[in-house]
C-alpha positions in Angstrom: 82.8 109.7 110.2 83.0 112.3 113.0 81.2 114.9 110.9 78.4 112.4 110.2 78.0 111.7 113.9 77.7 115.4 114.6 75.0 115.7 112.0 73.2 112.7 113.4 73.4 114.1 116.9 71.9 117.4 115.7 69.0 115.6 114.0 68.3 113.6 117.2 68.1 116.8 119.2 65.9 118.4 116.6 63.4 115.5 116.4 63.4 115.0 120.1 62.4 118.6 120.6 59.7 118.1 117.9 58.4 115.0 119.6 58.2 116.7 122.9 56.4 119.9 121.8 54.2 118.4 119.0 52.5 116.0 121.3 52.0 113.7 118.2 52.6 110.0 117.6 54.2 110.8 114.2 56.8 113.0 115.9 57.6 110.3 118.4 57.9 107.6 115.6 60.3 109.9 113.6 62.5 110.4 116.6 62.6 106.7 117.3 63.4 106.0 113.7 66.3 108.5 113.6 67.6 107.0 116.9 67.2 103.2 116.3 67.9 102.7 112.6 71.5 104.1 112.7 72.1 102.1 115.9 71.2 99.0 113.9 74.3 99.7 111.9 76.4 98.6 114.8 74.9 95.1 114.7 75.1 95.0 110.9 78.9 95.9 110.8 79.6 93.4 113.6 77.8 90.6 111.7 79.5 91.5 108.4 83.0 91.6 109.8 82.7 88.0 111.0 81.8 86.8 107.6 84.9 88.0 105.7 87.7 85.8 104.3 90.7 87.7 103.1 93.7 86.6 101.0 96.6 88.3 99.3 98.2 87.7 95.9 101.6 89.1 94.8 104.3 88.4 92.2 107.4 86.9 93.7 109.8 89.5 92.4 110.0 92.7 90.3 112.6 95.2 89.3 113.4 98.6 90.8 111.0 101.4 89.7 108.7 98.7 88.1 105.1 99.1 88.9 103.4 95.8 89.7 99.9 94.9 90.7 98.9 93.0 93.8 95.4 91.7 94.7 93.5 91.5 97.9 90.7 88.9 97.5 87.6 89.4 99.7 85.1 86.6 100.1 82.0 87.4 102.2 79.5 84.9 103.6 77.0 87.6 104.5 73.5 87.8 103.1 73.5 91.6 103.4 76.1 93.3 101.2 78.6 95.8 102.6 78.1 99.1 100.8 81.5 100.4 101.8 84.7 98.8 103.0 88.3 99.9 103.1 91.4 97.8 102.9 94.7 99.2 104.2 97.8 97.6 102.6 101.2 98.4 104.1 104.7 97.8 102.6 108.0 97.5 104.6 111.3 97.3 102.9 113.5 95.2 105.2 116.7 96.4 103.5 116.1 100.1 103.6 113.5 100.2 106.4 111.0 102.3 104.3 107.3 102.0 105.1 104.3 103.0 103.0 100.5 102.5 103.3 97.9 102.2 100.5 94.2 102.3 101.0 91.7 100.6 98.7 88.0 101.5 99.1 85.2 99.3 97.7 81.9 97.6 98.4 81.8 93.8 99.2 78.9 91.7 97.9 78.2 88.0 98.2 80.4 87.3 95.2 84.2 87.2 95.8 85.7 90.6 95.3 89.3 91.2 94.0 90.7 94.6 94.8 93.8 95.6 92.9 96.5 97.9 94.2 99.8 99.0 92.7 103.3 98.7 94.2 106.5 100.3 93.1 109.9 100.7 94.8 112.9 102.8 93.8 115.1 100.7 96.1 115.8 97.0 96.0 115.1 94.8 99.0 112.8 92.1 100.4 109.5 94.0 100.8 106.9 92.8 103.1 103.4 93.5 101.8 100.7 93.1 104.4 97.0 93.5 104.7 97.0 95.6 107.9 93.3 96.2 108.4 89.9 95.7 106.7 87.3 98.2 107.8 83.6 97.7 107.4 81.3 100.8 107.5 77.5 100.8 108.1 75.3 102.3 105.4 75.1 105.7 107.1 78.8 106.0 107.7 78.4 106.3 111.4 80.1 103.1 112.7 82.9 100.9 111.6 84.3 97.5 112.6 87.9 96.6 111.9 89.4 93.2 111.0 93.1 92.7 111.4 93.9 89.6 109.2 97.7 89.7 109.7 98.3 88.7 106.1 101.8 89.2 104.8 103.8 88.2 101.7 107.2 89.1 100.5 108.1 90.4 97.1 111.8 90.7 96.2 112.7 93.9 94.5 115.8 92.9 92.5 118.9 95.1 92.5 120.5 96.5 89.4 124.0 95.4 88.7 126.7 97.4 87.0 129.8 96.7 84.9 132.9 96.1 86.9 136.3 94.7 86.2 137.6 92.5 89.1 141.1 91.3 89.5 142.2 89.0 92.3 145.1 90.3 94.3 148.0 87.8 94.8 149.7 89.5 97.7 153.5 89.0 97.9 153.7 85.7 96.1 157.2 84.8 94.9 155.8 82.8 92.0 152.4 84.0 90.6 152.1 80.8 88.6 152.2 78.5 91.6 149.5 77.9 94.2 150.3 79.3 97.6 148.6 77.9 100.7 147.8 79.6 104.0 150.4 78.7 106.7 148.4 79.1 109.8 144.9 78.0 108.8 143.2 74.9 107.5 140.9 74.9 104.4 139.1 72.5 102.1 141.8 71.5 99.5 142.9 67.9 100.3 145.3 67.9 97.4 147.7 69.7 99.8 147.8 68.3 103.3 148.0 70.9 106.1 148.5 68.5 109.0 147.8 65.1 110.4 146.1 64.5 113.7 144.1 61.8 115.5 140.5 61.2 114.5 137.9 63.3 116.4 134.1 62.9 116.5 132.6 64.7 113.5 135.6 64.2 111.1 134.7 63.0 107.6 135.6 59.5 106.8 137.0 60.7 103.5 139.7 62.5 105.4 141.1 59.4 107.1 144.7 58.6 106.3 144.4 54.9 106.1 148.1 54.2 105.6 149.2 56.1 108.7 146.2 54.8 110.6 147.5 51.2 110.1 151.0 52.2 111.0 150.0 53.9 114.4 147.1 51.5 115.0 144.8 54.5 115.5 142.6 56.5 113.2 144.5 59.5 111.7 142.9 62.2 109.6 144.3 64.6 107.0 143.6 68.3 107.5 143.1 70.1 104.2 145.0 73.2 103.2 143.7 76.6 102.2 144.7 77.8 98.8 145.3 81.6 98.7 144.6 82.1 95.1 140.8 81.8 94.9 139.2 81.4 98.4 136.9 84.4 98.8 134.5 85.6 101.6 132.0 88.4 101.0 130.6 90.1 104.1 127.7 92.5 104.0 127.3 94.8 107.0 123.8 94.9 108.4 124.6 96.7 111.7 123.7 100.4 111.7 127.1 101.2 113.2 125.7 103.8 115.5 124.1 105.8 112.6 120.3 105.8 112.9 119.8 108.2 109.9 121.5 106.1 107.2 119.7 107.0 103.9 117.9 104.3 102.0 120.0 105.1 98.9 123.1 103.9 100.8 121.6 100.6 101.7 120.3 100.2 98.2 123.7 100.7 96.7 125.4 98.4 99.2 123.2 95.6 98.1 123.9 96.4 94.4 127.7 96.3 95.1 127.3 93.0 97.0 125.4 91.3 94.2 127.6 92.8 91.4 130.8 91.5 93.0 129.2 88.1 93.6 127.9 88.0 90.0 131.3 88.9 88.6 133.0 86.2 90.5 130.5 83.6 89.3 130.9 84.8 85.7 134.6 84.2 86.1 134.0 80.7 87.6 135.2 81.7 91.1 133.3 80.0 93.8 133.0 82.0 97.1 131.1 82.4 100.3 128.7 85.2 101.1 127.7 86.1 104.6 125.6 88.6 106.6 123.9 88.8 110.0 120.1 88.9 110.3 119.2 90.8 113.4 115.6 89.6 113.6 116.5 85.9 113.3 119.7 86.5 115.4 121.9 84.4 113.3 124.8 84.6 110.8 124.0 83.4 107.3 126.7 81.9 105.1 126.0 80.9 101.5 128.2 78.8 99.3 127.9 80.4 95.9 129.1 78.2 93.0 126.7 79.0 90.3 123.8 81.2 89.2 121.2 79.3 91.2 123.2 79.7 94.4 123.5 83.4 93.7 119.7 83.8 93.3 119.1 82.0 96.6 121.7 84.1 98.3 120.2 87.3 96.9 116.7 86.6 98.0 117.8 85.9 101.6 120.3 88.7 101.9 117.8 91.4 100.6 115.4 90.4 103.4 118.0 90.6 106.2 116.8 92.9 108.9 119.1 95.8 110.2 119.6 97.1 113.6 122.0 99.3 115.6 123.4 96.6 117.8 127.0 97.8 118.3 128.6 94.9 116.5 129.8 94.1 113.0 129.6 91.3 110.4 133.2 90.1 111.0 132.7 89.8 114.7 129.5 87.9 114.2 131.2 85.6 111.7 134.0 84.8 114.1 131.6 84.2 116.9 129.6 81.8 114.7 132.4 80.0 112.9 135.5 80.5 115.0 137.9 81.5 112.2 138.0 82.8 108.7 138.9 80.0 106.3 139.1 82.2 103.1 142.2 84.1 102.1 140.4 87.0 100.4 137.9 88.9 102.6 135.7 91.6 101.0 133.8 93.7 103.5 131.0 95.9 102.2 129.7 98.5 104.6 128.4 102.1 104.9 131.0 103.0 107.5 134.6 101.9 107.8 135.8 101.4 111.3 138.8 99.2 110.5 137.3 95.9 111.6 139.3 94.0 109.0 142.5 95.2 110.7 141.8 92.5 113.3 142.8 89.9 110.7 146.5 89.1 110.2 148.4 90.4 107.2 148.2 86.9 105.7 144.7 87.8 104.6 144.1 89.8 101.5 141.6 92.4 102.8 139.2 94.7 100.9 136.8 97.2 102.4 134.2 98.8 100.1 132.6 101.8 101.8 129.5 103.5 100.4 128.2 106.5 102.4 126.6 109.8 101.9 129.7 111.5 103.1 132.1 109.6 100.8 134.4 108.3 103.6 137.9 107.8 102.2 139.3 104.2 102.1 142.7 103.7 103.7 144.0 100.2 102.7 145.7 99.3 99.4 142.7 97.3 98.3 140.1 99.5 99.8 137.5 101.6 97.9 135.1 104.3 98.8 132.1 105.8 96.9 128.8 107.5 97.4 125.3 106.5 96.2 125.8 109.0 93.3 129.2 108.0 92.0 129.6 104.3 92.9 129.4 103.0 89.3 132.4 105.2 88.3 134.4 104.7 91.5 134.0 100.9 91.4 134.3 100.2 87.7 137.7 98.5 88.3 138.8 96.9 91.5 141.6 94.6 92.8 140.3 92.5 95.7 
């Protein structure tokens, strides 16, 4: 566009000189034509940009390295067609924080126009696809007007999973065939009563101990116990932990490990809870995962969780939100191990899975470390 304006300016000077020294009406008319006709392009582009309706169509999900097609639909209400327009489509992977821009150039007529663009990602994640700008050019390519429709849609790039053999650790149980309950924490198993106390607002009616309530002439409730054998909490770290240059490969693998462990637990009919902190929404998410449908919902949400260097960690956020950890097994998946699970008592069975470019070494008996290159081998068998 800059080059075209320079050429136009040179022509204006040339025809102006010709009009002055030729002393002819034809020279004057040529100069006015060269001056005014391109200037009319400003009015034309301004009118055309107001008559555009833009929409975006995308599939809901795709696999890694799978090329899919999206569509930007342009509907113009203008009488005069647009000879040249340019649509700029941006993508942002909320998991890996990668950005890309794709430009599609076409003319827009009165008929609806569908512009196709291709999208492919080698990393999983919730990817925001947005129509950033629609630019309209005049017929001479001297002027443009820009429309910013702020259209966004999210496509979930699904993670790959890998084969892993999981075994639940039992700690120091004297009898592995019996069910052991946590001694210092309540849970959700009413088959074993943890304690009895007076009714408080918010207590479930199902937990009322009617026999004791009649004896003490006051409502008494049963507190459920926490079985150690199968209560599981998966925490995915979304804080950058002071490292601004974490590679997308590491975040991609962390998500694959998270989903693989959750999938394996479901395959073995082990219900669990999966949690992470979303820095954009500023809240801790906690999903109850009992079946495949729960896993899918959890996956879509967690892959779109925004990341930030906030100087905190998933366990601290969890305790801040919920007060205490109710599960006996805690699995913490992170790119940097800073010993956060050490804050929990030895009553918990704690597992930290670290995936980093440096291959940081795990320290605990149930801890594991890997890199984005060797995680499938290093994590093929785990006790958690």
